N, C-alpha and C positions, 0 to 999 in steps of 0.2 A: 531527213538530212543525214549525210554520211561523212565520215572523215577517215583518212588513211593513217593507220598506225603500224609501222613496221611491215608494210606490205599487205596488211590485212584491211579489208574494207569493212570497218566496224560502224554500225549505226551509232550516231552520237548519243541518242537516247533510245533505250529499249522500253517498250510499253507492255501492258498486260495483254494476254491472249485470251479472249473470251468469245464464246459462240462462233469460233472460226475466224475471228478478226483481231487485228492488233489495235488496241484501244488505249488511249491515254487515260491515266487515272483521273478520277473526279477531283482529287485534291490538287492536281497540277504540280505537285512536288516531285522532285527528282533527287537522286543520290549519286554522287560521284564514286566510281569504283577505281581503286588505286592499285597500280602494279607494285607488289611488295618488294620487287627487286630494284626498282628505280624511282618509286614514288610518283611516277607519271600517271595522269588520268587515262584510263583505258576507255572509259565511256560512262554513260549514265543509265540508271534504271529508275522506274517509277516507284515512288513511295505512296502506296495505296492506302485507302481507307475502307471502312466497313461497307460502304455502298458498292465499292468495286467487288468486294468478296460476295456480297449478296447477289450482284449481277452474275457472277461466275457460277454460284450455286444454283440459281434459277436456270441458267443455261444447261448445266449438267443434269438437273432434274428433268428438264424438257427433253433431253436427248436419251435418257436412260432406257426408256421402253423400246425405242427403235433399235438401239444398240444391242440390248440384251436379247432381242428376238432374232438377230442375225445368227446364222450357224457359227459354231466354233471355227470351222474351216474358213469362213468368210472373214471373221475377225482376225484369224491368223494371217490371211493374205494381206491385210492392212499392216500388220506388224512386220511381215517380210519386206514390204515396200519401205517402211521406215528404216529397217536395217540396211537396205541397199543404199538409200540416200545418205544415211549417217556414214556408211563406209566410204562413199564417194567424197564426203566432206571431212574425212578423218583428220587430215593435217591441219585444216583451218580451225576446227573445233579444238583440237589438241593445243594449238598455238594460243588460242584465246584462253584456254584453261591455264596454261603456264603464265600468261600475262596477268590473269586475275588472281591466282592463289599461289603461284610460285613453284610448284613442283616441276621437275625437269621435263623437257619436251618429250624425251624418250618414255618417261613414266606416263605422261599425259596421253601419248599415242597408244600405249598399252591399255590404259583405262578406257579410252574411246573404242578401241577394238573389242574390249570386253563388253561394252554396251551393245555393239553389233551382235556379238555372240548371244547375249542375254535375250535380245529381241528375237533372234532366230529360234532359240530354245523354246521360248514361250509361244511363238507362232505355231510350233509343232504341238503344243499342248491343246490347241483347238481341235485336234483329231483324237484326243485320248478320252478315256471314259470319265463320266461325271456322275456316276452312281453305281449301285449294286442291286441285284435282285435278291430278295430275302424270302425264304420259305414262310408261308403263312400257315397258321393252324387250320384255316379254312381251305379245304381242298379245291373249292370252286373260285378262289380269289387269287389275284396277282398282287404281290406287294414288292415295292422297289423304292429306292431312294434317288433323289435328284439333287444336284448341287445348284443352288440358285444364287445370283449375285446379291451383294449387300445393297447396292444402289449407288449413291454418290459417295466416293471415298476421298477424304482429305489427306494430302501427303505433304509432310514437312521434312525437308532434307537439309543436310549440312553442307559446308563449303569444301570439305577435304576430298570428297569424291563427287564432283559436280555433274558427272555424266553417269557413272556406274550406279550410284545409289538411287537417283531419280528413276532410272530405267528399270532397276531391279524391283522397284515398287510399282511403277506404272504398268510395265508389261504384263505381270500376272493379274493386276486389277482389271486391265482392259480385256485380256483374253477370256477371263471368266465372266465378262458381261457387265462390269461396272463402268461408270463414268468417273472422271477424275478432276479434282481441283488441286493443283500443286502450288505450294509456296516454297520456292527455292531459297537458299541462303542469300542474303543481300550481297555478300562479298563476291559471289559467283553468278550473279543474275544474268550476265551476258552469255556465259556458257550455257546456262539453262535455256535462255531464249533461243540460242542456236540449235539446241536439241529439239525444242518445241517446233521450230521452223521445219524440221524434218517430218514431224507428224502432220503439219499443215500441208506440206508439199505432197505427202502421201495420200492426201484427199480424205482424211478422217472426217466423218460427219460433224457438222457444227454442234458444239457443246459437249462432245465426248471427252475432249481434252481441253482443259483450261488452266492458265497460269496467272497467278496474282502475286506481284512482288511487293515487299514492304517489311515492316518490322515484325518481330515475333510477338511483341506485346499487343499489337493490333491485329494483324492478319493471322498469326499463329494462334492466339487466343480466340480469335473469331472463328477459326476452323474448329477448334475444340468445342466451343459452345454453340455452334450453329445447329439448329434443329433439323436442317435439311441434309446434314452430313451423317451418314450411317456408320462410317468406320474411319479411323484415323491411324495412319502409319507414320511413325516418327523415328528419326535417328538424330541423336544429339546428346547433350549432357544429362546426367542422372537427375540433377536438380530440376531441370525443365521437364524431363520425362515424368517425374513424380507428379508435377503440377498437371500435366496432360492426363495422366491416369485418373487423378482425382476429379477433374472436370468431366471426363468421359463417363466415369462411373455414375456421377451425379445425374446425368441425363440418359444413361442407358446405352451409350454408343459403344461399339466394339473398338478396341484399341490394340495397337502393336507397338512396342517400344524396343529400341536398341540403344543402350546408354553408356557404352564405353567400357574400358577395362584397365587393369593394372597388371599386365600380362607377364608371367614369369617364364624364364627358360632355366631348366636345371642342367648343369654340366656335371655329369657323373665322373667318378674317378677314372673310368675306362673309356671316356669319350675320345673321339677323334678330334683333337684340339683345333686343327686347321678348319675342319668343317664347322665346329662349334663357334669359332671366332667369325667365320664368314657369315653364318646364320645370325649370330648376335648383332653384328654390325649392320647387316641388311635389314633385319627386323627392327632395330632400334633407330637407325639414322636415315633410311630411305624415306622420301616424302617429309624430311626434316622431323621425323618422329610423329607426324600428324595423322596417325591412323589409330582407329579404336583397337586394332589388334597388334599395335606396335609393341616390341619388346621393351619392358620398363624395368624389370627386376631380373638380375642375373644371379642365380643361386648356384654357387660353384663349390665343389668339394675342396676342403681346406688343403689337402695334399697336392693338388694340382693348381691351386689358385694362382700362384706366382707365375707359373709357366703360361697359364691362360692369359693373365693380365699382360704379360710381356708381348704376346702375340696380338692381343687386342689393341694395345697402344700403338704397335707398329702399323697395323692396318688403319686405325683411326687417323693417325698422323698423315696418311697418304690421301685422305679424302679431299677432293677438289670442290670447293664451295664457291657459288656464284650465281649469276643469272641463268636460270634454267634453259634459256634459249641458246646459250653459248655451247659450243662443242666441248666435250670432255668434262663438263660440270656434272658432279655426282650428287650434290645436295644443294638445294636452293634455299631461299630465305624462309623465315616464318611467314605465315599468310598475311599478317597485318601487324601494325605497331602494337595493338592491344595484345595480340598473341605473343609477340616478342617480349613485352613487359611481363606477361604471365610467366613465361619460361624463365626469364631472369630472376623473377621474384622467388621461384622455387629453388633456383640455384643458390640464392642467398640463404633461403631457409635451410638447405642442406648444410651449408657452411656453419650456420648458427647452431644447428643441432649436433655438430661435431663429426659429421661424415668427412672422410678424407678425400679432397678433390685431387684426382689423379691427372685429369686432362681437361682442357677446355674451360668452359664456364664464363666466357667473355662474349660481349657483343663485338662483332668484327667491324673494324674501322679502316679508313684509307680510301683512296680515290674511287675504287670500284665498289666499295661497300657503304659509303657514307649516306647514300640516298635510299638504301634498302634496309630491310629488317633481318639482318643476318646474325646468327649466333653459332658459336663453335659447337661441334659434338662434345658432350660433357659426360665424364665418367667419374662417379663417386665410388670409393672403396670403403670397406669396413662399416657398412651401413647396418644400423639396427632396424629390425622389421617394423618397429613402432614409430619410426621417424616419418614425418610427413612425406618426404620424397619416396618412401617405400609404401605409402598408403594411398596417396591422392594422385589422380590422373594429371600428369604434367602436360601432355599433348605437345611434346617437343623432344629434341634429340638429347635426352638425359637418361642415363641408366644408373641404377644403384646395384652395386655388387655386395652380395650377402653370402658369407661362408657357411658351410655346413659340414658335419662330421659323418653322418650316416643318412641313408635315403629316407628313413622315417622322419627325420628332422627336416629334410628337404621338402617332403610332401606337406608337412605341417606349415612350413614357411610359405610354400606356394599358395596354400589356402588362406593365409593370414591377411586377407583384405576383404572388403565388402563386395568386390567385383569377382566375376567368374566368366570372362569372355573366351580367352584363348590361353593356351599354355603349351610348352614344348619341352622335350628332354633329349639330350644327347647321351647315348649309351649303346653298348653292344650287347648288353645283358638282357635276354628275353624275359627273365623273371622281373627285372626292374621295370621293363617296358609294360608288362601286364599289370604290375602294381600301380604304376603311374596312371594308366588308363582308368583303373578302378577308383583310385583314391583322390585324384585331382579334380576339384570342383570347377570345371570349365566346359563351356558348350562346344569348344573346338580344341582337340588335343592333337598335337603333331609330334611325330617321332623322327629324330635326326633331321629336323627341318625347323626353320624359323617360325615364330609365333604368328607372323602375318602371312596370309595366303588363304584366300577363300575361293572355292570353286563354285561356279554358278549353278551347277547341277546338284549340289549338296545342300542340305539344310544348314542355315546359319543363324546363330543366336546364342545368348549367354545364360549363365546361371546367376543366382544371388541378385545383386543390384545391377547386373549388366543388361538385363532385359526384362520384359514382361512374361518371360518363359514361353513365348511363342517362337516360331522359327520362320525365317525368310528364305527365299530362293528354292530352287529345285521343286520337286513335287510337293514339298511341305507348304508352299505358298497358298495352295488351294484351301488350306484349313482356315486361313484368316480371311481371304477375299470372298468366301462363299458361306452360305448356310445350308444345312442339310434339310431337305423336305422329304418326309416319308409319305409315300403314296399307296393307298389301298384301293384296288379296283375289283369290283364284283359285278358280274353280268346279271 
């Protein structure tokens, strides 16, 4: 059954995808997915149980031998087909994403196009080397390495990038010969299903790609503890990530975690303030601050702080907030009522801790906002580094301004959190740039650019509590999705 929503032909209920078929959950339960801009029901997704997961894992296990024995070039051809189909459906999938989680249509289109590029990048990986020849001490022997797939990989993805993150995990897993069981975030299960439809239409063999929707407590934990799943790739909160790591270690499964950040931008005394403000606003408020690489702490030299703040307020006041499908809207709503409440609670904590609220801090109300989960961009000044708003991930459009007197102090402040995902600095001083690169504990450092901005061909991951110290994307992905087999041949 289908229904029409805003010109989109959306299935009323999206089911699981297992062994090449769309299958209703054995529980028979469904979950309504709500548009955070309007509170309208976008559609429904299955709320699955362990029997559904077991079915998907069996299908993936049955498919893994045939899939792994295909040539890398053949597997790449399948990914090229998916890329072309996704590209043809780009507007439809982007609009679905905006309706499900609120980011603007322009951002959603950019993310979907990025998914297309990721698929094409990893399709090309099918023609690249998967091992090395190593000299043997035996002159009559040949010794070399081969990369072999893990087997069945379980993928658990968040709602904030419902196209890019699933694809940047699935594409390398598949090109290196693994089969996949993915549990997408419940909030964006329709977008995920539309991505999986592209794999289905591309003719993937049955069981190579499987999707099971449902709660993290049942399906997520089930993936972590399932003996048939050899590797787990997760993006989400550090609390859940640590639980996944513990479960994976206990049964000897390989795991990969990306768990968020508290990302600083340093504004040096010689910074180009216009560029610094532009990068700060974009890094902090695009996608309503709901990025793991979003700018959260603004560490600014005391001598230029007031000039920086004046420009920052001027730009922030010009931001148009609203439904991401409307023309001219720059920032959409929080992704859900729960996320809105979390952001508002952190704003209250900032006030209670004594930070100076310079701008925003309120839920937006009025005719166009009353049915959605909108919050103003929020700027706190004179923040102490030990305050909760300077230490904990808010995942919303909230920034904390922290003054500094010299660069050594700035680097110390930048490192003063449990996280280490991304960081940036605005300066024209090459010495300061080199010190920043060396001294800041972050997996991604950017110079005269915002903290957010991950390129698909480059390794991505964090330090400290931001990750499991593995890396995703680019050539680095092969390290997680394969094992090295050393081969010794003697005639």
